[in-house]
N, C-alpha and C positions, 0 to 999 in steps of 0.2 A: 520347822515349818509348820503352816496352816490350810485346812478344804477354805478355798476360797470364794464358797458360798457360807456353811455351814459357818464359818471360822471360827471349830476348832481345831484346840493344837493338836499336834501330832502324840502326844503322849498318850492321846483318849481316841487314836485313830487308826483303827488294825491295818491298813493300807491305804496306798495313796494313789494316783493316776495324774499321770504329768501331762499335760494339755499340749507341749510343744517337744516332748522330749522323748514320748512314746509310742511303739508301733505297733501294742501288739494288741490293740484294742477290739471288739469284736464284733461292733457294728459301724463304727465313726472314728480316725483318725483324733489324735489330739488338734487338730485345728478345726475339724468339722465341731467336734463339741466345744471349742470359744466362738464358735459363730452362731451355734446350737444355742448357747449362755444367752449370748447379746439378743437373739433373735423370742427366746420364749419369759428371758427374764431380766430383759433390760440392763446387764453388766455386762460391759466390755472388758474383756480380757487378753493384755499384749504380753509377748515376748517377755519384756524388760517390766511388767507388775512388777509394783513396789510392794504391793499385801502379799502375791500368793501367785503360784503358776500350778497347781495343785488342785485338784479335789478329792475329794476321802470317794470310793467304790459306794456307799451307801448312796449319796446326792447323784454320783456316776449313772447307777442304778434308777437310780429316781427320776433320772434327764432320759435314759434310752428309757423305759416304761411309756412317757410320757409324751415322747417320742413317736413311739408304736404306736400306743392313743389317739394320738391326733394323725397320723398316716392314716391308720385305719378306719377313725369316722369321717375323714374329706374321703376315703376310696367309696362309703356306702353311700354316702351322700350326693354323690356325683354317680353312684348307679341308681340311689332311689329317682334322682332326677330324671336321667334318660330314659327309663322303664316308666314313669310316672307320665312324661312326654308324649311314651310309644302307645299307652294304653288309653291317653285321653284323645290322640287323635284317632286311635282306632275305634273307641263309644260316637264319635260323633262322625264319624261312618259308617258305621252299621245306624246307627237311629235316624240318617240321611237315608236310608237304601229303604228299609223297614218301611219310613213315611211314605216315598214315594210307590211303595208297592202295594201299601194298601194293609202291611203287616203289620199288626201294633205287638206283637210277641216282644221279648227284651232279650237281649241276649245279654251271654254272662260273659264278663272278659278275666281268666282265669286270674286273681289275685296272686301272682307271681310275686311281684315286686315285695309284697308284703311276707314273704315269706323268710326267716333266717336263713341263712348258710348252711348251718349244721340240719336244716329239714330234713327227714327221710328219701333216700333217691325214688322212691313210688310214685312221692307226690311230685318231685320236679318231673317226673319223666310224663304223668299224666297232663301238668298245667302245659310242659312243651310241646303234648301233642295235642290238645285244645289249640291252640298257638297258631300251629303249624297249619292244621284246620280250618282258621279262620282266615288265615292266611290268604289259603289256596281260594276260597272262595273271593279272595277279592283282589288279587290278583291283577286280572281284569279292568281297564279305567272305569270307574262309574256312572260315566255320562255314555258309556254304551251298553249296560247293562242294562238299561231301562228307557223306555221310548219317552215316557213321561217326562223326563224328568228336562227340567231347564233350570239357567241360571238363577232366577229370582228362588226359587227355593230355595241352594246354594246361599243365596244373602241371607234367607229368614233367619235362616241357621245359624250364620254368624260363621262360616267356612272364609265363605269370600266376603271384601269389605265393596260397599257399595259406590256404583262410580261416581256418585254426588259427595259422597265422603271421599274416597281417592281427588277427587276434581278440587275439593278444598281443602287435602290437609296439602296437595301439590301448590295449591295458591298462597297460603297461609306461608309454606316452604321457601317458595318464591319470592314473597315478600319479606321474610326476614334476611335472605340473602342479599335483597336487593337493599335493605335498611345498612345490614352490614359492609354492604360495598362502598352506598353511599358514604357512610360513614369513616371508614378507611380513609374515600378518596377527600373528604373534606380536611381530613388532619395531615393527610400529605398535602394538600394544596398548602393549607396554613403551614406546613415547614417550609415547602420551598417556597413561600412567598417571603416567609423570616428569611431564610437563609439570601434570598435574593435581597432583602433588605440591608443583610449585615454585608455581602459583596460589595454594596453600590455605596454603602457610607465608610467601608476597606478603600475602596475602589477614590471618592470622594478626599478620602485624609493622604493618600498615595499622592493625588494630582495636584492636591494643597502644598506637601514637600517638591514635589518636581517642581513646582512653579516656583517656589520661591527659591530652591535653589539653582534655577536657572535664571533665575532671577538677582543674585548672589554673584556667578556667573559672568553675565552681561553688566553687571557694573566692572567686575574684578578687570576683565578685556578693557572696557572702558580707560577705565585707570592705567592699567598698563601702556596703553594706547599713549595715555598723554606722556609717556619720558621716551624719550628726552625732549625738552620743550624747547623746541625751535623758532617761535615768533612770539615777542611782547605781548601781543592779545592772548596767546596761551597762557601767559605765564601772570596775566592780570584774571584771567578765567581763574586758573586756581587759586590763586589770592582768594579772590570771592569766594571760591567752594570752602576754600578751610578757614574762610571765616563764618559761615554759617552751615555748614553743617560737618556731625562727626568725621575725625580725621584718621579713624583708627586703619581702617582698610589700608588710605593711602599710605599712611604710616607704616603697614607688615608689607607695602612693596617696595615704598623705597629700601627696608632692610634687608629685602629680597637681592635688591641689585646692586646695594654695595658689602656682601656678604661673603662674595669671593673676592676677592685683593683686597678689600678695603674703601675707603667713602676717599681717599685722596685717587687712586688708581678710577676707579669709577664712577669719577665727577662729570668727566663726559658721556656718561650713562645716562646723568641727571639731567645734564644742558647742552642742550646741540650744540654748533661752533660758529652756530649767528650770535649765540648768546653769549657764547665765551668771545666772541670774538668786540662785540659793544659794549658788554659791560665789564667793571671790577668792582670787585666790594666798597668802597668808597663813592665812587661814582666821578672820580679824578681822570686829570688827563687826558679831560672832552670826553671820556667815559658816562652812561647811564650806571647808577647804583644800582646793588643788587641787595644792599643792608635794607633799602626802603619798602622793599616787599618781604616784612617783617616776618607771617605767617610761612610763607614757605622755609625761612628761614630758621624758625622755631621747628619745623617739621626736621628739615637735616640734621639740626642739631639733636633735634630726638631720637634720629636715624641713627648719629654717629654716638654717640650718649659714650657710647664703649670706648671708641679711638679719643672722643676729647673730653675731655672732664670738663670744664670747665666752659662756657659763651666767648672768652676769649680765647683758648686754646682754636676752639671752632672757627673764630674770624680769623686766624693764622691759616689755619687748615685752607680755606676756601682763595684767601687770599694768594698762597702757593699755586693752587690749583686752576687756579684765573693764567696765573703765572705760565706752569707747565702747557693750559691747553695751550696759550698762545704761541706758547713757543714751537708746538707741534703746529701748528697752525702754519705756522712763518715758514718752520720747515720744510712743511710738504708743498706748500706755495713755490721754495726755491729750489725745489727739489723738479714740482711740476715744469718750473722757468727752464729750470736748465736740460730738462730732458726733451722741451718744444726746441729749444735754439737748438740741441741736439738733433732734434730730426728736420730742422731746416736746413741743418747745415749739409747733413746727409744728405739733402734731398737737391740741393743747388748744386754740391762734386757729381752727383747722379746725373742730375742737365747740363753740365761742363762735360763731361767724358762722350759725352752722346755727338755724333758730328752733325 
């Protein structure tokens, strides 16, 4: 292993300090040592450092001494600032009292803050005694000690700021605050306007999409309502629509109608009873011709393409569908007539039984 700071190898190091494993340090533990190394030397040592997690005792001693030195300097400087501030205030107060009383003698404040900590005790005692006497003289408010003291003299001495200066400073501060608030308000307004515009644009896009979906839905509803076709006028209208417009929606609708059960079984869901009764495919036997509606036949053939591979097969399916449809209508008509006759006979028997 080598020292992480001086990079000397273990052969030339008398002893080492493990940063993350040693608990016998005199001043700071290993983690604190690592923190100070980072603070003072800008070298970050971690517990898994690939170079080394140890430092030699020589580097450790230098680090301890520097830490002590810096802490001592900081304490002395803090004491210096505190003492200097107190002495400066006392000097200004003393000068103010002397000028108001007409006393031109200058008072001397003991320079205790300039003494070293290892100064003789008698010097420190003298300085403290003089400071205590000075404090006793100035314990009462200075404006109650003199009858002719006024605020202007304090202002002239620089102890209290002039009212005009305070007013100007407050006005400047208020202007700065007002300017800052106005800037923040303008930025907020711009942000709100930007977000509002974004929301408006998004709502417009949503509205357009919804309108398009509603139009498509209405179109689908209209298409669904076409079936089953009940009248010749509806047949002619659908034929014209297929000739002039896109038939994709109509094709999908027809496919959905014949999806369950097939084309033959759902033929009556495409053409109503009146059309089945009045039409056949070729227009023979006094019936109207269904094959004359070419576009409708093309639509039905495209929808039933999985069942009818050729158009001839489609024609046979349509002929059979017309035949089955007519038979069902005839059978339903016969049942209706028979039911009516049965009801009439029952009614006559009921009337005959009555006295």
